[in-house]
C-alpha positions, 0 to 999 in steps of 0.5 A: 803833345798830341800822339798820331793815331797811327803811332798810338794804334801800332804801339797799342798793337805791339803791346797786344802782340807782346801780351798775347804771344806764345810766351805770354799765353803759357803764363798764369798772368799777362804781367809775366809777359817778357819785358821790352828794354827801351832806350832812355836817351842817346848814349853808349850801348854799354852805359846804364843811363842809356836804358829805361830802368838803368840795365844794359841789355843782355842775354835773351833780352828784347830791346827797343831803340826809340825814335830820336835816340842814337845808340852807339855800339862799342862792345864785344859781348858774347851774350845773345840779345834776342831782338833789337827793334830800331826806331831810332839809330844803332851805330857801330863805332869805327874806333874799336872792334865790336861784336854783336850776337843777336837773333833779329835786327828790325829797322822800322819807325813807329816805336814798336817792338815786333818779331813778326811782319817780314814774311814774303810769302803773300801772293797777289794777281796783277795785270799780266801774271802772278808776282809777289806783292805787298807783305802781309804785314803793312810796313810804315815807311819813312816817306811820311815827313820824318827828316831822320829815318831809323837806321842801322849804321855799320860804317858809312860809304864816306866813313867805313869801319877802318881796316885797323878795326872790325865789326861783326854781327853774328846771327843766332836762332833764338828759341821761340822765334820763327825758324823760317824768318829768323834770324835776320836783319830786315830794314822796313822803310828805314836805313841800313848802311853796312861798309867795311874798309874799301879794296881797290881790287876784290878779285884779280887774274893770274899772269902765270899758271900755278901748278898743283903743289905750288904755293905762289900766285903771280897776280896781274894787279897790285893788292896792297889792301889785302892782308896776311891771313885773308882767305883767298879763292882761286877759281878753277880750270879743268872742268869736269867732263859731262856725261851720265857716268862720270859727272858728280852730283854737284861741282863741289864734290870734285872741285877745280876751284879751291880756297887758301890763305895768304901767308905773305905778299910781295911785289915783283916784275916790271911796271912796263910789262905787268902794270906792277903786279903782286906775288902772293904766297899761300899757307898751303900748296894748292891741290889743282893746277890753275891756268894763267896767262894773258888771254885765258886766266883764272881769278884769285879773289879775296873772301875776307873783309873787316866787317862780317855778318854770319850765321852763328850756327851754320848747321842750324837755321840760318840767317838772312838780310832783307831791304823792303820798299822805301828803305835806303842804304847800301852795303860795301866791302862786307863779308856775308858768310853761312847765310841763306835758308835752304829751301825757303822763299825770300830768305837770302844773304842779301835781298831787295824785296819788291822795292820797285824804284824806291831805292834807286842809287842803292848799291852792293859793292865789293861784298863777299858772299860765300857758303850760302844755302840760298843764293848770293844776291837776290833782286826781286820786283826792283829797279835801278840797283847797282851790284858791282865788284862782288864775289859769290862763292858756293850757293844752293841754287842760282847766285846773282838772281833777278827773281820774278821778271819785273826787274829792270834797269839794274846794273851787274858790273864785274861780279865773280860767280863761283860754284852756284849749285843745283838746288830745288824749286822753292815753295810758292816761287814766282816763276814755276819753270825755274828749276833753281838748277845752279846759274851764276847769273840768272834773269827772266828779264833782259832789260838790265845791264850785265858788264864785265862779269865772270862765271865759274864752275857752276852746276848748269849755267854760267849766264842763264836767261830763262823766260818760258810760257807755261800753263802756269805762267803768262810771260806778259807782265806789267814793266816799267817803261822809259817814261816811268809808266807801267805797261804790259809787255812780253818779257821775252821780247825785251833786249839788254840795256847792255851785255858786254865783256862777260866771261864764263869758264870751267863750266861742265854745261853751259857757258851762256844760255840765253833763252835756250833749252835746259841741259841734262840735270840729275833729276832727268838722268834718274827719271826716264820719263823726262828724257827724250833720247840723249838730251831731255828736250821735253823739260822745257826751259826755252823762250820758244823762239819768241824774241824782240823784233830785228830793230831791237835784237839782243846785242852781246859784245866781247863774250869770252868762253873757255874750258866749257862743254857748250859755250853758247846756246840761244833760243832767242831768234834775234841776236847780234854777237860782236866779239866771241872768243871760244877756247877749249870747249866741246861745242862752240855755238850749240843748237841755237834758234838762228832766224835772225842771228848775226855773228862778227869777229868770231874766234874758235880754237880747240873745239873738240866736237863742233864749233857750230852745231845746228842739227836740232837747232832753230828755225834756221834763216829764211833764205830768198833769191835776189833778182840776180839769183844770189841768196839773200838772208834776213838780217837785224837792223838795230835801231838805237831808240832806247835811252840810257839809265843813270844812277846816282850812287853817292852824294855827300858833303866834302871837307871843303863844303862842296857836294861830291856826287858820283854815279853810273850811266849805262847804254848799249851804244855810246853815252854822250854825256850826263846832265847833273843839275845845270852841269854836263859831264862828257862821257863818250863811251859805250856800256857802263861808265862811272862819273863824278862831279862837285857842286857848290852848296847850298843844294837841296835837290840833285837831278841826273839824266843821260843822253846817248849819241843817238839823241835819246835822252832819259825821261826819268831823271834820278832825283834825290834830296837832302839829307846827303850821307 
């Protein structure tokens, strides 16, 4: 058999790297270079016959799983494997508990062992500004005709690790590795699927206020898949008052949110009144009171999962995970804890790195990410990713983060962001104006969908849109268009795909800051040069009054903001708000640009300073007199000419031999229907809608697109081909 030149070259390069690395150079002979243990055949990890040389990998070993070999992991070994490079498949058993201790897992074709090549600090120029481009190392992706990708599989969406078993990957820093890139799990064009036991609800609301000292919580939903011993997060009410003399350095120094453990679960109440809720008893009394009721209620979130990825030593170099371009796979109902490298660009608990639209349909669902030193979920230079029902708790810097302003058509639905804390700008970050000052949700390009998300007790912002023109940054970037082409656009002028039913509470600063100026940070409090009177207007952060035209305004529906200092602040000159419920805040609408603002269905209650406050706000409306002498105000004139977006999230063969297809359709107006091959699925709902359909076999290609009530038809269907996972 003739070996392709590419694979042979990379194999020889790998041998050269192994023979010329620091460990090898310290030896007197190249023969002393560390040996790589290679798979000999498919089989069990713990079976000697699986490995070339007949030795099962152990402490400190370098491992390479060759193409075509499928290795089943069923071990609970405490030995730390240095690195596993997967060109075949490593699959965790779904029939037993398993624990893998490892320094690096790298998923890439080519049969090459490498501990390098996934640093994302390489920067190039493109038309419209600076952005991160290809890695310094060229990844070989599986778009070359291979029918089977290299894969790490810890459960699948159809067959997750069942609740009676657990799977855990513990990431260790191993001496001799690069501290900025390891430990890690990195998918370089392969497949990475990580799926724990599904939960119907990852977080719910309180139905009654829980007073300090109580150990019972009354929930608004049944949580039958929660377990005794699970860690639960009770989010805060009773914000820290914001003043130079009283505010702590971080919200977690005087936290209103707290974590406890489930001791007992039982049902209570009436289905008719409460929808069959649940009584949860805690192992310890709570320290703070937490508001509950029909209209304003805190959240109770389950942080525990039966599939775990963690840093083995949170006080040492922490781990991270990363998907590269042309990879595939998703993560659901997993717990990622003690991850993220503080102060290091690109090393986050979950990171889609410059993927473009090559992973359309991949999703992060029901995931718990907590105690992160560098964000929770980062979407960078990537489109059409779904992040849904996730919990982020305690992050240094922004939490759910869209990184460089080129991200469009992503869907963030019903996620909970708690305690995103002030960090520092990261070295060589894409956007120089971003202070990384602690936003639950942060983005620089609004052409995405944000629905049913909640932000709680973050240092600076619950929700933050920030896109500032600076001497170092031109906001005109190359942006993906509805027809799939690229075109330069000022990202400040792009409206939401959909922004609806979002909530922010227990914020000592901003609930929603849509393109406005920054609030006072601790750096500005310490440095009088950055202050202008009480409020540091000089530190920027604003879109500068630049926004979309009146036919395409920012549209926000049903915002709920309570227990917050500044509820809504906007630098966007073109904004339409329908449904704004503000309660127990110091300010309602604060210092906003209001050239073309329109507000409907407003409720202001228990406002301590001013419900609407514009002393140094925007330009104000340009008032003209009509023929009858009455004032005329300019108004937005929304036109529905943007098509919906469609994402196929699952396609698998059912036991009956049909293909089950699931997905999302999103539009700010009403999605009329979804077309899947030659079938039509009626939707008739605005916002983010789930859909599903079964089609008969055989089927080689699935193509799905949506149309809305305005007659706009999606121009770039989501098309996928076999194999169906």
